N, C-alpha and C positions, 0 to 999 in steps of 0.2 A: 504493499499499500504505500502511495506517495501522497502526502497531504500537501495544504496549501503553501504557495510561495516557496516552492523547493527549486533549486538552481543545479542543473546538471549541465556541465561544460566541458569541452575537451580542447579549448583553445582560446587565445586571446586575440584582441584586434586592437587597432589604432584608430579611434573613431575620426580623427582628424584627416588620417590618410586614407581612410576606408579600406584597409587592407590587413590581413592577418599578420601577427608579428610572432606567434608562437605556432608551431604545428600542432595539429589535434591529435590526441592518443585515445585509444579506445577506452571506454567505461563499460565495466560488466557489471549488472546487477542480478544477483541469483533469484531464485525463487522464494516466495514468502518472506520478503525483506520488507520491513516496515522503515520509512524515512520520515522523520518528523518534521513539523511545520518549520519553514525558512531554512532548512539545511542545505548546504552547498557541498556537491560532490565534484571533485576536480578531475581533469583528465588524467588517464593511465591507470584509474583506481578500479580494482574488482572488489565488489561488496558481496560476500559469500552467501549462500542460502541461509535463510532464517536469521539474518543478523538485524539489528534494530540501530538505527541512526538517530540520536537525539536531536530535538529541536534546536535550531539555530547553530548546530554543528558545522564545522569545515573538514570534511574528510579529504586528507591528502595522501593517505597512503591505504594499501589494501587493508581490508577488515575480513578477518576469518569467519567461516561460516559458524553461525550461532553466537556471535559475539554481540555484545551491547557497546556502542562507542557513544561519546559525547565530549563536546568541548571544542575549542579553537586553539590550535588544531585538535581534531578528535583523538582521543585515546581509549584503549580498550578499558571499560570498567568491569566487564563480567564476561566470562566465556560459558559455553554449553547451554545457552538458552534455546529451548525448543518450544517456539509457539506455532508451529505447523497446523494445518487444520485437523489432522489425524490426532494429535497430541492433545489439542484442545477439546475434542470430543471425548477422548479418554479421561481427561481430567474432570469433565462435568459429569460423567457416569458414577 
């Protein structure tokens, strides 16, 4: 899930020249990832499956699957989180 005001970008540009100043790099976002409001994910970053990105965070490095990250720059706060649909159903039973 991607919430409001999230920025996902893979390059920069010079508005006065109207041209790119940094080459783009791929961004990969895995399945069942939650990206909080106002977060920014920079180019070249992979966000692993099931990860959680906190609101207003700036992700500059890869995020492992199942990690919770937050901050500027984002850092790992917790590992091993599983909020996939199958696990949510299991927890509710």
